[in-house]
LOPA-947609 format. One record per residue (C-alpha): residue number from 1; residue in one letter; x, y, z. Coordinates in steps of 0.001 Angstrom, whole numbers, plus 524288, in hexadecimal, padded with zeros to 5 digits. Example, Ala and Ser with C-alpha at 12.3 -4.5 7.8 and 13.67 -1.06 7.14 Angstrom:
% residues 2
{k->1; r->A; east->8300C; north->7EE6C; up->81E78} .
{k->2; r->S; east->83566; north->7FBDC; up->81BE4} .
END
This chain:
% residues 303
{k->1; r->M; east->2AA98; north->84535; up->65FED} .
{k->2; r->L; east->2B6DF; north->84159; up->66750} .
{k->3; r->G; east->2BF4C; north->845B5; up->65BDA} .
{k->4; r->T; east->2B842; north->852C2; up->65B5E} .
{k->5; r->L; east->2B9EA; north->85427; up->66A0B} .
{k->6; r->Y; east->2C8A6; north->85251; up->668FB} .
{k->7; r->V; east->2CA19; north->85BF0; up->65DB6} .
{k->8; r->S; east->2C11F; north->8662D; up->663B5} .
{k->9; r->Y; east->2C7F6; north->865C4; up->670EB} .
{k->10; r->R; east->2D52F; north->86767; up->66A62} .
{k->11; r->W; east->2CFD4; north->872BB; up->66256} .
{k->12; r->A; east->2C98C; north->8794B; up->66E26} .
{k->13; r->G; east->2D53D; north->87713; up->67710} .
{k->14; r->L; east->2CD57; north->86ECD; up->68085} .
{k->15; r->S; east->2D13A; north->862D8; up->68847} .
{k->16; r->L; east->2C91E; north->85928; up->68FF2} .
{k->17; r->D; east->2CAC9; north->8567D; up->69E7F} .
{k->18; r->V; east->2C53D; north->84946; up->6A2A3} .
{k->19; r->T; east->2CBEB; north->848EC; up->6AFE5} .
{k->20; r->H; east->2BF99; north->848A3; up->6B82E} .
{k->21; r->R; east->2B662; north->840FE; up->6AF66} .
{k->22; r->W; east->2BF21; north->836F1; up->6A8E1} .
{k->23; r->P; east->2B78D; north->82B45; up->6AE97} .
{k->24; r->V; east->2ABDC; north->82F5D; up->6A641} .
{k->25; r->L; east->2B408; north->82D83; up->69A05} .
{k->26; r->L; east->2B6BC; north->81F62; up->69DCF} .
{k->27; r->L; east->2A856; north->81C47; up->69BC1} .
{k->28; r->I; east->2AA20; north->81D80; up->68D11} .
{k->29; r->P; east->2B4D8; north->8131F; up->68B0D} .
{k->30; r->A; east->2AE20; north->80A91; up->69538} .
{k->31; r->C; east->2A167; north->80AD8; up->68D75} .
{k->32; r->L; east->2A894; north->80878; up->680A3} .
{k->33; r->C; east->2AFD9; north->7FCC6; up->6863C} .
{k->34; r->L; east->2A339; north->7F6F1; up->68B64} .
{k->35; r->S; east->29CA8; north->7F91C; up->67E58} .
{k->36; r->F; east->2A7D2; north->7F271; up->67717} .
{k->37; r->Y; east->2A7E7; north->7E6E8; up->68083} .
{k->38; r->Y; east->2994C; north->7E48B; up->67FD3} .
{k->39; r->R; east->29906; north->7E657; up->67119} .
{k->40; r->Y; east->2A3BB; north->7DCA9; up->66D85} .
{k->41; r->Y; east->2A690; north->7D3B3; up->67909} .
{k->42; r->R; east->29B1B; north->7D1ED; up->68226} .
{k->43; r->I; east->290A5; north->7D603; up->67893} .
{k->44; r->D; east->285B4; north->7DDFB; up->67E74} .
{k->45; r->R; east->2800D; north->7E818; up->67554} .
{k->46; r->Y; east->27909; north->7EF6F; up->68025} .
{k->47; r->I; east->2853E; north->7F1D9; up->68846} .
{k->48; r->S; east->28D95; north->7F46F; up->67C4A} .
{k->49; r->A; east->28413; north->7FE59; up->67676} .
{k->50; r->G; east->2816D; north->804C6; up->683A4} .
{k->51; r->T; east->28FAE; north->806ED; up->68725} .
{k->52; r->E; east->292C1; north->80B52; up->67944} .
{k->53; r->F; east->28796; north->81521; up->679F6} .
{k->54; r->S; east->28C80; north->81A25; up->68719} .
{k->55; r->A; east->29A64; north->81C14; up->6821D} .
{k->56; r->Q; east->295D5; north->822D4; up->675B7} .
{k->57; r->L; east->28CE4; north->82C2A; up->67CDB} .
{k->58; r->L; east->2973C; north->82F88; up->68701} .
{k->59; r->I; east->2A135; north->8328E; up->67C6A} .
{k->60; r->I; east->297B1; north->83ABC; up->6746D} .
{k->61; r->L; east->2925E; north->842D5; up->67FBB} .
{k->62; r->L; east->29F88; north->84507; up->68649} .
{k->63; r->T; east->2A63C; north->84883; up->67984} .
{k->64; r->G; east->29B0A; north->85166; up->675A2} .
{k->65; r->T; east->29B8E; north->858BD; up->6828F} .
{k->66; r->L; east->2AA34; north->85AAF; up->68149} .
{k->67; r->L; east->2A8A8; north->85F0E; up->6731E} .
{k->68; r->S; east->29F3D; north->869B6; up->6775D} .
{k->69; r->F; east->2AA2D; north->86FCE; up->67F78} .
{k->70; r->A; east->2B2E7; north->87096; up->67379} .
{k->71; r->A; east->2A785; north->875EB; up->66B84} .
{k->72; r->A; east->2A5A2; north->880F8; up->6755B} .
{k->73; r->T; east->2B345; north->8862F; up->6727F} .
{k->74; r->A; east->2AEDD; north->88A3A; up->664CD} .
{k->75; r->D; east->2AA26; north->896DD; up->66B34} .
{k->76; r->F; east->29F1A; north->89A61; up->661FB} .
{k->77; r->P; east->29648; north->8A54C; up->6672B} .
{k->78; r->Y; east->28BAA; north->8A19C; up->670C3} .
{k->79; r->R; east->27E95; north->89FB8; up->669FB} .
{k->80; r->D; east->2758B; north->8A255; up->67581} .
{k->81; r->D; east->26F84; north->8AE69; up->66F54} .
{k->82; r->I; east->26BB6; north->8A6B3; up->66348} .
{k->83; r->L; east->26688; north->89B11; up->66AF8} .
{k->84; r->F; east->25EC5; north->8A3CD; up->67421} .
{k->85; r->H; east->2591B; north->8AB39; up->6689E} .
{k->86; r->L; east->25500; north->89E79; up->66228} .
{k->87; r->D; east->24E0A; north->89AA2; up->66EB1} .
{k->88; r->Q; east->246A6; north->8A76B; up->66E5A} .
{k->89; r->E; east->24301; north->8A4F6; up->66030} .
{k->90; r->L; east->23DB0; north->897BB; up->66475} .
{k->91; r->G; east->235CE; north->89E65; up->66F2A} .
{k->92; r->F; east->23D27; north->89795; up->67A24} .
{k->93; r->D; east->23E70; north->89F95; up->686B8} .
{k->94; r->W; east->24997; north->898CD; up->68DB3} .
{k->95; r->R; east->248E5; north->8A151; up->699EA} .
{k->96; r->A; east->23A55; north->89E6E; up->69BD0} .
{k->97; r->Y; east->23D61; north->89000; up->699A6} .
{k->98; r->L; east->247DF; north->8906E; up->6A42A} .
{k->99; r->D; east->23F17; north->897C8; up->6AD9F} .
{k->100; r->F; east->23488; north->88D66; up->6AC3C} .
{k->101; r->F; east->23D82; north->88267; up->6B083} .
{k->102; r->N; east->243C9; north->88AC4; up->6BAFD} .
{k->103; r->T; east->23652; north->88DAB; up->6C0A4} .
{k->104; r->H; east->23186; north->87F8D; up->6BFE7} .
{k->105; r->Y; east->23BFA; north->87936; up->6C848} .
{k->106; r->I; east->2379C; north->86AFA; up->6C70A} .
{k->107; r->V; east->23659; north->86BDF; up->6B847} .
{k->108; r->G; east->243A4; north->87261; up->6B768} .
{k->109; r->R; east->24A3C; north->867ED; up->6BF9D} .
{k->110; r->T; east->24394; north->85D22; up->6B7D5} .
{k->111; r->I; east->24893; north->861C3; up->6AABF} .
{k->112; r->H; east->255F2; north->86414; up->6B0FF} .
{k->113; r->F; east->25670; north->85597; up->6B43D} .
{k->114; r->I; east->251AA; north->85193; up->6A6BC} .
{k->115; r->Y; east->25BE5; north->85A29; up->6A030} .
{k->116; r->F; east->2667A; north->85142; up->6A5A5} .
{k->117; r->T; east->26053; north->844D6; up->6A05E} .
{k->118; r->I; east->268A3; north->8475A; up->6944E} .
{k->119; r->H; east->27352; north->83FE4; up->69B99} .
{k->120; r->V; east->26AA1; north->83442; up->69ED4} .
{k->121; r->Q; east->26257; north->83299; up->692B0} .
{k->122; r->P; east->26D34; north->82D4C; up->689CC} .
{k->123; r->V; east->26F89; north->8225B; up->6939E} .
{k->124; r->L; east->26114; north->81EFE; up->69444} .
{k->125; r->I; east->25FE6; north->81F7A; up->68573} .
{k->126; r->G; east->26BB7; north->816A3; up->683FE} .
{k->127; r->I; east->265F3; north->80CC1; up->68D78} .
{k->128; r->A; east->258AF; north->80D2B; up->686AB} .
{k->129; r->L; east->25E66; north->80B2F; up->67918} .
{k->130; r->L; east->266F4; north->8000A; up->67DD2} .
{k->131; r->W; east->25BA9; north->7F9B0; up->68504} .
{k->132; r->T; east->25341; north->7FA05; up->678C6} .
{k->133; r->R; east->25E95; north->7F55D; up->67017} .
{k->134; r->R; east->25F1C; north->801B5; up->667DF} .
{k->135; r->F; east->26DCA; north->8019F; up->665F8} .
{k->136; r->V; east->26DE1; north->8095F; up->6594B} .
{k->137; r->R; east->2656E; north->813FC; up->65F57} .
{k->138; r->L; east->26F3C; north->814BD; up->66A6A} .
{k->139; r->Q; east->27A37; north->817A5; up->660D6} .
{k->140; r->Q; east->2719E; north->8212A; up->6596F} .
{k->141; r->F; east->26F74; north->82866; up->66630} .
{k->142; r->V; east->27E18; north->8295B; up->66882} .
{k->143; r->L; east->28038; north->82E68; up->65ABF} .
{k->144; r->T; east->275A4; north->838D7; up->65BD6} .
{k->145; r->V; east->27BB1; north->83DCC; up->66888} .
{k->146; r->A; east->28920; north->83EB4; up->66229} .
{k->147; r->I; east->28423; north->845B7; up->65607} .
{k->148; r->A; east->27B86; north->84EFC; up->65DCB} .
{k->149; r->L; east->2866B; north->85269; up->66748} .
{k->150; r->C; east->28FF1; north->8555F; up->65C3D} .
{k->151; r->L; east->285E1; north->85E0C; up->65584} .
{k->152; r->T; east->282BA; north->864EE; up->66254} .
{k->153; r->I; east->290FB; north->86813; up->664F3} .
{k->154; r->A; east->29320; north->86CED; up->6570E} .
{k->155; r->I; east->2878B; north->8763F; up->65848} .
{k->156; r->F; east->28BF4; north->87A80; up->665D7} .
{k->157; r->I; east->298CA; north->87F7B; up->66031} .
{k->158; r->L; east->2913D; north->889E2; up->658A8} .
{k->159; r->T; east->2868B; north->88C7A; up->662C7} .
{k->160; r->P; east->28C50; north->88D9F; up->67079} .
{k->161; r->A; east->28373; north->893A4; up->67AC4} .
{k->162; r->V; east->28385; north->8969E; up->68950} .
{k->163; r->A; east->27528; north->89278; up->68AA5} .
{k->164; r->N; east->2692A; north->8996E; up->68F9E} .
{k->165; r->Y; east->26C73; north->89BA2; up->69DEC} .
{k->166; r->A; east->278F7; north->8A2FD; up->69B2B} .
{k->167; r->H; east->273C3; north->8A999; up->68EF3} .
{k->168; r->L; east->2685D; north->8AF88; up->69687} .
{k->169; r->G; east->270F9; north->8B31C; up->6A209} .
{k->170; r->L; east->269A6; north->8AAB1; up->6ABDC} .
{k->171; r->Q; east->26EE8; north->8A739; up->6B948} .
{k->172; r->R; east->26C50; north->89AFB; up->6C142} .
{k->173; r->A; east->26364; north->8A2C4; up->6CA37} .
{k->174; r->D; east->25A4F; north->8A4E1; up->6BE95} .
{k->175; r->F; east->256E4; north->89669; up->6BE22} .
{k->176; r->G; east->2591B; north->891D1; up->6CC15} .
{k->177; r->N; east->25012; north->885FC; up->6CB08} .
{k->178; r->L; east->25798; north->88013; up->6BFB0} .
{k->179; r->A; east->264DD; north->879B2; up->6BE97} .
{k->180; r->P; east->26820; north->879DB; up->6AFFE} .
{k->181; r->S; east->273B6; north->8718F; up->6AC31} .
{k->182; r->C; east->2788B; north->87AE0; up->6A1B2} .
{k->183; r->A; east->2764C; north->888B2; up->6A65F} .
{k->184; r->F; east->283E0; north->88EA3; up->6A763} .
{k->185; r->E; east->28D73; north->8837E; up->6A9DA} .
{k->186; r->H; east->290E2; north->88162; up->69B90} .
{k->187; r->I; east->294A4; north->88FA8; up->6997C} .
{k->188; r->R; east->2A18E; north->88EA8; up->6A0C6} .
{k->189; r->H; east->2A5E0; north->883F1; up->69762} .
{k->190; r->L; east->2A0CB; north->88B1E; up->68B6F} .
{k->191; r->E; east->2A774; north->897E6; up->68EEC} .
{k->192; r->S; east->2B491; north->891EE; up->69283} .
{k->193; r->L; east->2B4BA; north->8896F; up->68643} .
{k->194; r->R; east->2B134; north->894EB; up->67D94} .
{k->195; r->R; east->2BBBB; north->89D73; up->683DB} .
{k->196; r->G; east->2C5DA; north->892AE; up->682AF} .
{k->197; r->T; east->2C890; north->8922D; up->6914D} .
{k->198; r->T; east->2C484; north->883E8; up->692AE} .
{k->199; r->H; east->2CF0E; north->87A76; up->68E79} .
{k->200; r->V; east->2CB37; north->86E54; up->69628} .
{k->201; r->V; east->2BDE6; north->867C7; up->6958D} .
{k->202; r->K; east->2BB6E; north->85FDC; up->6A1CE} .
{k->203; r->L; east->2B358; north->85393; up->6A0C5} .
{k->204; r->D; east->2AD4E; north->85654; up->6AE1F} .
{k->205; r->D; east->2A950; north->86437; up->6AA7C} .
{k->206; r->L; east->2A11F; north->862F1; up->69E3A} .
{k->207; r->E; east->29501; north->86B0A; up->69B67} .
{k->208; r->G; east->28B5A; north->86B4B; up->69049} .
{k->209; r->L; east->28EF5; north->87715; up->687F2} .
{k->210; r->I; east->2857B; north->875DB; up->67C9B} .
{k->211; r->I; east->2794B; north->87E47; up->67C86} .
{k->212; r->F; east->2753E; north->87DBB; up->66E31} .
{k->213; r->P; east->2712D; north->873B4; up->66A2A} .
{k->214; r->S; east->26C84; north->86D84; up->676BB} .
{k->215; r->F; east->271F4; north->85FCE; up->67852} .
{k->216; r->H; east->26727; north->85CEF; up->68220} .
{k->217; r->A; east->25D94; north->85F3E; up->676FE} .
{k->218; r->V; east->265D6; north->85698; up->66E3B} .
{k->219; r->A; east->265C7; north->84BEF; up->67882} .
{k->220; r->A; east->25723; north->84CCD; up->67AE9} .
{k->221; r->V; east->25456; north->84A2E; up->66C8C} .
{k->222; r->L; east->25E90; north->83F6E; up->66B5F} .
{k->223; r->F; east->259E4; north->8388D; up->677A8} .
{k->224; r->C; east->24BEB; north->83816; up->672C6} .
{k->225; r->W; east->25044; north->83373; up->6655A} .
{k->226; r->A; east->25919; north->828D6; up->66AF6} .
{k->227; r->I; east->24EAD; north->82322; up->673D7} .
{k->228; r->W; east->2435D; north->8247A; up->66A48} .
{k->229; r->P; east->243B3; north->81637; up->665A9} .
{k->230; r->V; east->24133; north->811C5; up->673BB} .
{k->231; r->R; east->232DA; north->8154F; up->6742A} .
{k->232; r->R; east->230D3; north->81348; up->682B0} .
{k->233; r->L; east->23B5C; north->81D3D; up->685EB} .
{k->234; r->R; east->23729; north->827E4; up->67C81} .
{k->235; r->W; east->22D6D; north->82D2B; up->68643} .
{k->236; r->F; east->237C5; north->82E20; up->690DA} .
{k->237; r->F; east->242EE; north->83442; up->6892E} .
{k->238; r->G; east->23A1A; north->83D40; up->68146} .
{k->239; r->P; east->234B9; north->8451C; up->68CD4} .
{k->240; r->I; east->241CB; north->844E1; up->693E7} .
{k->241; r->N; east->248BF; north->84AEC; up->68849} .
{k->242; r->L; east->23DE8; north->854A3; up->685FE} .
{k->243; r->L; east->23FB3; north->8593E; up->6940E} .
{k->244; r->M; east->24E6A; north->85982; up->691FF} .
{k->245; r->L; east->24C24; north->862F6; up->686BD} .
{k->246; r->V; east->24369; north->86B1F; up->68F9D} .
{k->247; r->A; east->24E57; north->86B77; up->699BD} .
{k->248; r->T; east->25929; north->86F0C; up->6903D} .
{k->249; r->P; east->256C4; north->87DDB; up->68F5F} .
{k->250; r->V; east->256C8; north->87E9C; up->69E3A} .
{k->251; r->D; east->2612B; north->874F0; up->6A29D} .
{k->252; r->G; east->26999; north->87630; up->69686} .
{k->253; r->A; east->2678C; north->884EE; up->694DF} .
{k->254; r->H; east->2644F; north->88272; up->686A2} .
{k->255; r->Y; east->25CFA; north->88B03; up->67D3E} .
{k->256; r->A; east->250DE; north->88530; up->676EC} .
{k->257; r->V; east->257A6; north->88575; up->669B9} .
{k->258; r->D; east->2622C; north->87CB2; up->66F7D} .
{k->259; r->L; east->25801; north->871F3; up->670B3} .
{k->260; r->L; east->25417; north->87366; up->66282} .
{k->261; r->G; east->26256; north->872D7; up->65E7A} .
{k->262; r->G; east->2646D; north->866A4; up->666A9} .
{k->263; r->A; east->25892; north->85FF1; up->660C2} .
{k->264; r->A; east->25D91; north->8631C; up->65315} .
{k->265; r->V; east->26AFA; north->85D7A; up->6562F} .
{k->266; r->A; east->264AC; north->8511A; up->65B69} .
{k->267; r->G; east->25C8E; north->84FFA; up->64F03} .
{k->268; r->V; east->268B5; north->850D7; up->6467C} .
{k->269; r->A; east->26FB7; north->846A5; up->64EDA} .
{k->270; r->I; east->26433; north->83D44; up->64DD2} .
{k->271; r->A; east->2633C; north->83F48; up->63F16} .
{k->272; r->L; east->271CE; north->83CB6; up->63D22} .
{k->273; r->T; east->27174; north->830B4; up->645D4} .
{k->274; r->T; east->265AB; north->82B52; up->63E85} .
{k->275; r->Y; east->26C8E; north->82D6B; up->6318F} .
{k->276; r->M; east->2790D; north->826FC; up->6365C} .
{k->277; r->T; east->27145; north->81B5D; up->63B52} .
{k->278; r->R; east->26B5E; north->81997; up->62DD3} .
{k->279; r->V; east->278FA; north->819EE; up->627D3} .
{k->280; r->V; east->27D9D; north->80F7A; up->6314A} .
{k->281; r->C; east->27174; north->80756; up->62E7A} .
{k->282; r->A; east->273F3; north->807F4; up->61FE6} .
{k->283; r->R; east->281B8; north->802AA; up->621A2} .
{k->284; r->S; east->27F66; north->7F8C5; up->62C68} .
{k->285; r->I; east->27CAD; north->7EA31; up->62B2C} .
{k->286; r->A; east->27486; north->7EBC3; up->63784} .
{k->287; r->Q; east->26B9F; north->7F581; up->630C3} .
{k->288; r->P; east->25E7B; north->7EFA9; up->63547} .
{k->289; r->V; east->262CF; north->7EF6E; up->64386} .
{k->290; r->I; east->26832; north->7FD45; up->64332} .
{k->291; r->L; east->25C09; north->80251; up->63C66} .
{k->292; r->N; east->2534A; north->7FC15; up->64697} .
{k->293; r->E; east->25B1A; north->801D0; up->651C8} .
{k->294; r->A; east->25C3D; north->80F2E; up->64B51} .
{k->295; r->Q; east->24D7F; north->80F92; up->64A01} .
{k->296; r->G; east->24C04; north->80CF7; up->65879} .
{k->297; r->L; east->24990; north->7FE4F; up->657D5} .
{k->298; r->P; east->2511E; north->7F5A0; up->6614F} .
{k->299; r->S; east->25C44; north->7ED95; up->65BEB} .
{k->300; r->S; east->25970; north->7DFAC; up->657FA} .
{k->301; r->R; east->26770; north->7DB6E; up->659E5} .
{k->302; r->P; east->26B37; north->7D372; up->665ED} .
{k->303; r->A; east->27184; north->7DABC; up->67138} .
END
């Protein structure tokens, strides 16, 4: 992903400005150093796996976000007409859906809060998998996120969209009781990248640009899959992610078909990760342990 980021930024004539957010980047080498120390010197598998997981996820998500800016410069036609038409074929009335949440203020604010749990859930999942000694599942989770994000960006290149609010010509006064996170803010980045007027991507001014497929939908499926072996937590993460899907058309301005696309991407990522785990199992001397962990059983190895 980092190699692709370098090549794509050179190709698109983009550069990266980290002036105002460079301390965030220090978290990655700090986590990697801690992981190395606790893996080989003061052995503690929990700290080593936890800091490794943190560094991996930070690299993947940051690199993926930056890659989406390079992908936007491809300047393929907007696909809003097609996506909106597919919603109509599915019988989904997005405007009526929006009006419902705008009218029911408390419900609208509740799903607005849940929409942002996408930033918190990976941390909670990481803690839960570490606590229950499911170290292989933790790495499977990281791999599914990486695969799904790469697939999402590749599809986004061909299917850019301005999203429902702008496509339908709505103004903020039309939904005064809501505060969607992705109504119009992403359009300034999309338009300037497509016109070639943006040459510097600032680390402190990043926005989600991808409409189809919805990465919130991807995340909802991956979160539920990752935590599924921990039975006691299924009934917490399941409803939370179901509500996050409910919130996505409103707070993320997504079409209904975006959710279906996101779920499909997540399914492919899970299938590839499962296959790759089997390949590793077949070649590993620790096959029984890896198989147990991959199936959701806690590791029998000492910490």
